[in-house]
C-alpha positions in Angstrom: 61.6 47.5 0.7 62.7 44.8 -1.7 66.0 43.4 -1.6 67.6 40.6 -3.5 70.8 38.7 -2.4 71.7 36.7 -5.4 74.5 34.9 -3.4 71.8 33.4 -1.1 69.8 31.9 -3.9 70.6 28.2 -4.2 69.6 28.2 -8.1 71.0 26.8 -11.3 71.6 28.9 -14.3 68.8 29.3 -16.8 65.9 28.8 -14.1 63.2 31.5 -13.9 61.8 30.0 -10.8 63.3 27.8 -8.1 60.9 26.4 -5.4 62.7 25.0 -2.2 61.0 23.2 0.6 57.6 25.0 0.1 55.0 24.3 2.6 51.3 25.4 2.9 49.5 24.2 5.9 45.9 25.0 6.9 45.1 25.0 10.6 42.2 22.9 12.0 40.4 24.5 15.2 38.0 22.8 17.6 34.5 24.0 18.0 33.3 25.9 21.2 33.6 29.3 22.7 37.5 29.1 22.9 38.5 27.2 19.6 41.8 25.5 20.0 44.2 24.5 17.2 43.8 20.6 17.0 45.7 19.9 13.8 46.5 20.9 10.4 45.9 20.1 6.7 49.1 19.8 5.0 48.0 20.9 1.6 51.6 21.4 0.2 54.3 19.5 2.3 57.9 20.3 1.5 58.1 20.4 -2.3 61.0 21.5 -4.4 61.4 21.9 -8.1 62.6 24.3 -10.7 61.1 26.1 -13.9 63.5 27.0 -16.7 63.1 30.1 -18.7 60.8 29.5 -21.6 59.5 26.1 -20.7 56.2 24.7 -19.8 56.2 22.7 -16.6 53.1 20.7 -15.7 51.8 20.0 -12.3 49.4 17.1 -12.2 47.6 15.0 -9.7 44.0 14.0 -8.8 41.7 16.5 -7.0 43.0 17.2 -3.6 46.7 16.5 -4.4 47.6 20.1 -3.6 48.6 21.3 -7.1 46.4 24.4 -7.2 47.4 25.3 -3.6 51.2 25.0 -4.7 50.6 27.2 -7.7 48.9 29.9 -5.6 51.4 29.7 -2.9 54.2 30.2 -5.5 52.4 33.4 -6.9 51.7 34.5 -3.3 47.9 34.4 -3.7 48.4 32.3 -0.5 51.1 33.1 2.0 53.4 30.0 2.3 53.9 28.4 5.8 57.6 28.0 5.0 60.0 27.5 2.2 61.6 29.7 -0.5 60.3 30.8 -3.9 63.2 32.2 -5.8 62.2 34.4 -8.9 64.4 35.8 -11.5 63.0 39.4 -11.8 63.9 41.9 -14.4 63.2 44.6 -11.9 64.9 43.3 -8.8 67.2 40.4 -9.9 67.0 37.1 -8.0 64.5 37.4 -5.2 62.7 35.2 -2.6 58.8 35.9 -3.1 58.0 33.9 0.0 58.7 36.6 2.6 57.7 39.7 0.7 54.9 42.0 1.9 51.9 42.9 -0.2 53.4 46.3 -0.9 56.7 44.7 -2.0 55.0 42.3 -4.2 53.0 44.8 -6.2 55.7 45.9 -8.7 56.5 42.3 -9.2 52.9 41.3 -10.2 53.6 42.7 -13.7 56.1 39.8 -14.2 53.8 37.0 -12.8 50.2 36.5 -14.1 47.6 33.8 -13.8 45.0 32.3 -16.1 42.0 30.9 -14.0 40.0 27.7 -14.4 36.6 29.2 -14.8 36.3 31.7 -17.7 32.8 32.7 -16.4 33.6 33.6 -12.9 37.0 35.1 -13.5 35.7 38.0 -15.5 33.7 40.8 -14.0 30.3 40.9 -15.7 30.0 44.6 -15.1 33.2 45.6 -16.9 33.7 45.7 -20.6 36.3 43.6 -22.2 38.3 46.7 -22.9 38.3 47.5 -19.2 39.0 44.0 -18.1 42.1 43.5 -20.2 43.4 47.0 -19.5 43.0 47.0 -15.9 46.4 45.7 -15.1 47.8 48.8 -17.1 45.7 51.1 -15.0 46.6 49.6 -11.7 50.4 49.9 -12.7 50.0 53.2 -14.1 51.4 52.4 -17.5 50.7 54.6 -20.5 48.1 57.1 -21.3 44.4 56.3 -22.0 44.9 56.2 -25.8 48.1 54.0 -25.4 46.4 51.7 -23.2 43.4 51.4 -25.7 45.9 50.6 -28.5 47.6 48.0 -26.3 44.3 46.3 -25.4 43.1 46.2 -29.1 46.5 44.7 -30.2 46.5 42.1 -27.5 43.0 41.1 -28.3 43.9 40.5 -31.8 46.9 38.3 -30.8 44.6 36.0 -28.9 42.1 35.7 -31.7 39.5 38.4 -30.7 38.8 41.7 -32.5 39.2 45.3 -31.4 35.5 45.9 -31.8 34.9 43.4 -28.9 36.4 45.9 -26.5 33.0 47.6 -26.0 31.1 44.3 -25.1 30.5 42.6 -21.8 31.7 39.0 -20.9 28.2 37.6 -21.2 28.2 38.2 -24.9 31.0 35.6 -25.4 31.3 31.8 -25.3 33.4 30.0 -22.8 36.4 29.7 -25.1 36.3 33.4 -26.1 36.1 34.3 -22.4 39.2 32.3 -21.8 41.0 34.2 -24.6 40.0 37.4 -22.9 41.5 36.0 -19.7 44.7 35.0 -21.6 44.9 38.7 -23.1 44.6 40.2 -19.5 47.3 37.9 -18.3 49.6 38.8 -21.2 48.9 42.5 -21.4 51.8 43.3 -19.0 54.2 41.0 -20.8 55.0 38.7 -17.8 57.9 36.4 -17.7 55.7 33.7 -15.8 52.1 32.7 -16.4 50.4 30.2 -14.1 47.7 28.4 -16.0 45.4 26.8 -13.3 43.3 24.2 -15.2 43.0 26.8 -18.0 41.2 24.4 -20.4 39.4 22.1 -18.2 36.0 24.0 -18.3 36.1 24.0 -22.2 34.8 21.7 -24.8 37.4 19.3 -26.3 37.5 21.1 -29.7 37.9 24.5 -27.9 40.6 23.0 -25.6 42.7 22.3 -28.6 42.4 25.8 -30.0 43.3 27.4 -26.6 46.3 25.0 -26.2 47.6 25.8 -29.6 47.1 29.6 -28.8 49.2 29.2 -25.6 52.0 27.5 -27.6 52.0 30.2 -30.2 52.0 33.0 -27.6 54.9 31.3 -25.8 56.9 31.3 -29.1 56.1 34.9 -29.7 56.7 36.4 -26.1 59.0 33.9 -24.6 56.7 33.4 -21.6 57.3 30.6 -19.2 54.2 28.5 -18.1 53.3 26.7 -14.9 50.6 24.4 -16.2 48.4 22.8 -13.5 46.1 20.2 -14.8 44.6 16.8 -14.5 44.0 15.9 -18.1 47.1 13.9 -18.9 46.6 14.1 -22.7 46.8 17.8 -22.5 49.8 17.7 -20.2 51.7 15.3 -22.6 51.0 17.6 -25.6 52.0 21.0 -24.1 54.5 20.3 -21.2 58.3 19.9 -21.3 58.6 18.5 -18.0 56.1 17.3 -15.4 55.9 17.2 -11.5 53.4 14.7 -10.2 51.9 15.6 -6.9 50.1 13.2 -4.2 49.0 14.2 -0.7 50.9 17.6 -1.0 54.3 16.2 -2.2 56.1 15.9 -5.4 56.4 12.0 -5.9 57.8 12.0 -9.6 59.5 14.6 -11.6 61.2 14.7 -14.9 60.8 15.1 -18.7 57.3 14.6 -20.0 58.2 11.5 -22.3 60.2 9.9 -19.7 57.2 10.0 -17.2 54.5 8.9 -19.7 56.6 6.1 -21.4 58.4 4.8 -18.2 56.5 5.8 -15.0 58.3 4.5 -12.0 56.3 5.7 -9.1 53.1 3.7 -8.0 51.0 6.7 -7.9 52.1 7.9 -11.4 51.4 4.4 -12.7 47.9 4.6 -11.1 47.2 8.0 -12.7 48.2 6.7 -16.2 46.3 3.4 -15.8 43.1 5.5 -14.9 43.0 7.0 -18.4 39.9 5.6 -20.2 40.8 2.9 -22.7 38.4 2.5 -25.8 38.1 -1.1 -24.9 35.4 -2.2 -22.4 37.2 -5.3 -21.5 40.4 -3.5 -20.2 39.8 -3.5 -16.4 41.1 -0.6 -14.1 44.0 -1.5 -12.0 43.1 -1.7 -8.2 45.3 1.2 -7.2 43.7 3.4 -9.8 40.5 3.4 -7.9 39.6 4.8 -4.5 39.9 8.0 -2.5 43.1 10.2 -2.6 44.1 9.6 1.1 43.4 5.9 1.0 47.0 4.4 1.3 45.6 0.8 1.0 45.7 1.5 -2.8 49.5 1.2 -2.6 49.9 -1.3 0.1 53.3 -3.1 -0.2 54.6 -0.6 -2.9 57.7 1.6 -2.6 56.4 5.2 -2.3 59.7 6.9 -2.5 59.8 10.0 -4.7 61.3 9.5 -8.2 63.4 12.0 -10.1 64.1 11.1 -13.6 67.5 12.2 -15.2 67.3 15.0 -17.7 
């Protein structure tokens, strides 16, 4: 059974999502006949942030920083180790997603959807485009067959495809077109929140711009809120209203996009920005912009206290 107690939700007005002290640890076991737990990987370690209704919040960081694990834990594709994820649901009011069972989560799935990184592996090659986009409607028992068909055709047109594409299979389309199909599938339920996990990183640069502009147009039309996971900082600067910078499972800097890009204050954020390639071969990389993610020697002697910019 789903229950929501708004009095227990430590949230500010106007937020669609409030994440409090979220953790996701993966256990490490020894080898042998009787494996023993010998440690854990703290992929997400006690992070907190909020997402306002109608905004785009970017989560950035190099590979291994924990940004995708955080996004999947918020959507409950992964079960969090601890923490709270408060979601403003139209169906159940303010509710903590972190402790719900799979059965209790099912009706909430229509309000939360995901656009995956790889447009090739995220679409079933044995299903037609019409069946792929319309599958969420079937799962949630929405509309008749004719009504679902009309909804799918309409949504495909909104993402720049055509109704005649419904009968074709994914292999007939380019990467950019496949990602548009994935976006249509995510939007068909008219969700309040969409998590875009590296949604444009596998696409050509010219196609990236088209998909980003499409996402912004759809946000204006449907009022959807985006949690945008990315490592391409130029894309983040273009599309995001606020940014959370993650390093080793923690949020180390958080604030408005322009404040972070124009005045980065955390050493790791400065390293990320300095690693952006410059069109001048004589400009050297800063030492902290090089090395492995866990090499703390990159930031030896620097103040690593998390930074939160004023709004």
